[in-house]
C-alpha positions, 0 to 999 in steps of 0.5 A: 435479462434475468435477476440472479436472486441466488447471488450477491457480489459485494466489496468491503471498503474503508479507511485503513484499520477501520476493521474490514479484515476483522469483519470478514473473519466474523462473516466467515465464521458465523456463516458456518463456512469453517468446520466446527473444529477448524483452527483459523488464524485472526485476520485470515484474509491477510495471507501475505507475510507483509500484510501480517507483519504490517497489519494492513491489507495490501492485495484485494482478495476474494472469498464467498459465503452462503446464507439462507434467505430468511423468507424463502429458505433458499441458499444465497451465495455472497461473493466478498472482496476484501480491499486495502485501506491504505491510499498507496494501494488504491489501485487495488480498490479501483480495479475490483469495484467493477466486479461487485454490485454494492459495498459495505462501507466501514467507518470507525465509531470514534474517528469517523470518515477519514481520507481513504473513506472519501477515496473508496466511497467516491469510487463506489458512488461513481460506479453507481453502487449502493452502500451499506454503512457499517459504523464499527467499533461502537464499544470504544470508550470515545465512540460517538456513533451519532456524530459519525453517522452525520459526518458520513451522510455529509460525505455522501452528499459532498461526493454527489451521491444520488438520492437512492445512494444517500438513503443508505441503511446503517448497521452498528457493529463490534467486529472483533466480537462478531456482533451487529445491530440496527442500533448502537446496542448491538445484538449477539451476532452478525445476523442483522448485517446478513439480513441487511446485505440480502435486503439492500445489495441488489442481485446481479441482472445478467444476460446468460444467453449473450456472447461471453464477456469476462474482465480479468481484474486480478492475477494469482498463482497456483503451485500446480496449475500456474497463473490464475485469472480472477474476474466477473462474468458480465455476460454469457456462460463459460465451461472448462476447456472452452475455446476463448478469445483473449482481447488484449489492451491494444485490441489484439485478439488471441485464441485461448482455452480455459483449462481449469475453472474455479469458484470461491467457497470460503478461503478455498477454490472449488473446481467447477464445470460451468459458470454463468453471468454474475459469477466471480470465478478463477481460471487457470491455464492462461499463462500470458494473460494480464489484468484489464484484458477481456475473455470473450466468445471467439465467434463474437469477440467484444472487449469490455471497458479497460480498468483505469486507475489514477496515475502515480505521483512518486518515482524512484530509480532501481539499479544494479548494486554497485557497492563493494559488497555487490554479489555477496548477499543476493541471488539475483543481481544482474540488470537482466534479472532486475528488468525481468522482475520489474516488468513482471510486476506490471502484470499484477500491480496496475498502479505501477509504471516501469521505464527504461533509462539511458543506462541499461543498469537503471530503471525508473519505477513510479508508484502511488507513494513511498509505501507502495514502492517500499512494499515492492522493494521489500518483496523483491528483497525477500525473493533474493534480489540485490539492487540499489534505489534512489531517494523518492522524487515527485512526478511533475505535470505540465498544465495546458499553458505550459506551467509546471504543476506538482502533486499535493496531498491532503494530510489528516493528523491527530496528535497530543496538544503538547506536540501539535505546535512542533507538527504545525511548525514542520508542516509550515517549513514544508509549504503546507496550508492548514485547512482545519484544526479541531479539539478532538478531546482527551488532550488531542488535536486534529488538523487537516493540511494541504501539503506538496507531495515532495514536502512529505518525502521523509516527513513520516519519520520526523513526525513520529519522532516529534510526536514521540511515536503517538501521532497518527497521520493519514494522507490521500492524493489531493491533485496537481497545483502550482509549484510551492517553491523551494523547501529544505526537508532534511536539516541534518547531514550524514556520518560517512565512513572514510575507509573500509574495514570492521567497526570498533567500539573505540572508533564508534565512541568518537563518532557518536559524539557527532550524532546518532549511529546506525551501526554497532561494533564488529560490522563490515563497512566500506568507504562512502557508506553512511554509518550515522546521522550528523546532528548538524547540517552537512556530511562528515567523514568519520573513521569508524574502524580505528583500533586502539593502540595497545601499550600494555596487557591491560589495554587489550580489554579496553574496548570492553569498558567502552559503553556505546548508545545502541545504534538506531535500527531503521526499518526499510521505510525509514531508510528510504525516507532518510535518503538525501539526493546524493545517497542510495539505498543498497538492498540485499536479502541480508541487509540494507545499507545507506551509501553515497552515490560517489563513494570516494571522499576526495571525488565527492568533495570535488563534485560538491565544490564544482556544484557550488561554483556552478550555482555561484556559491562560495 
């Protein structure tokens, strides 16, 4: 075994929006990775369009910088993995933890440790990693670095950190300005952080002469050389065009060849001829490879432990679009197109599960949360796919004694003292149990709840409405427990179009008296399409296409005088949350529309009556 003193492998982990990606920007700039005159976008690591639009990291990404050791003057390469902070993408965090030897744990100087902080730190400690705690955003007006440091230390102890892990170095930072220091009075640059990384993150200890072992943790795609596989070499060495053994998840051994070999430098991949144990590399030319497989020496093929991630808790049905508008707006819409795309996603999305159903046109897709599945839906929509999805539902488990268990989430909420009452009332109706309540100062209150996952389906939209858009909510999986009992998560019904046609202002004016509209005038609708929300419970069929009968020449411009409230424009996430059990979301590249499963109003009425009779209702 040798110690690679020329190398460090680290991951940056944190709760969402605590500054990971911004800090990476600073590390890249101040390590002189870019040219002096090079124009670089903010949040440079968030290269995915959806990441930039939503302001969150979805995919784990690799980069690398080179620093000079202040004592020896020798160059040291630091491989950096930027990880997601949202709980729904925890699978991305879990699978890259085995590539690194230590972590930078970012904690907001005002918010302190949050739900996802607990999740990512637990994974790091379980892997035996040492952490450098970076208390970021010390320039906030409400920053309390001392309190946050104490809370972070308590979290380490609570999660079972060893004495060595609990004795962590602390750096204070202002990532947006590229400043860090050993005290809250930060310096002029990030040099204190650079020095701490080199001093406290252990160098990889490797056996270069052992048979090759590399675990594939990430897949990408190169426009010129096809599928790329990223992973760490745990033992041995690898050369370009070398013969390899690919060990699949089921133990099958296949012959492969590493045609192209790359290492990371800044935001770029640099082609190399050879890499050795400890290096994080990218290979191209392995088109059939999957995450979790081992690349090994053909003469001695030994698999590494496979990547394990927590099981999904929420599922949706993806199906072929059956609306009257089917085939008009999408490029890919057949069951074969849909099936191929969903199963292809499994190669890179390790937290996802896809199952066939009794119907060849429907597939059961399970994920870590509504956002996890929503990102997949939005991605497919942008790729030209047309399909329909059902309301999310939780995945139940059976205990050893046969009892049915449901998933629960730990919910952290911060909102104004004026709106906290409404939030508490809503969570009470959703079977939530309050675990903690604190005055957060400046007129805000923090609460912690344990809530059944099904109680949170559709909750975020109502929460933002009740808190006037100012409330902050974070959740993380808590575990499985006994069924919480029945709950009514949606109080309102839908306004449903009862005939096809084009909406008119005249007809919409009458409809909006019943509630809130989702469409404006001049929109093509079909029978059974949801065009608004009923202010009361129960659905109402409305005619939104009726035209005003003209009696004289002045009436022709009558619609011009009608003033409508602007329709509610839902995001895709809000539309998913809105869905009732008897509704579907039609998704196309051009639009998404909420509709009833049964479009015909008479048939829908018969089915409702039949269901009531079945359950003994009048």
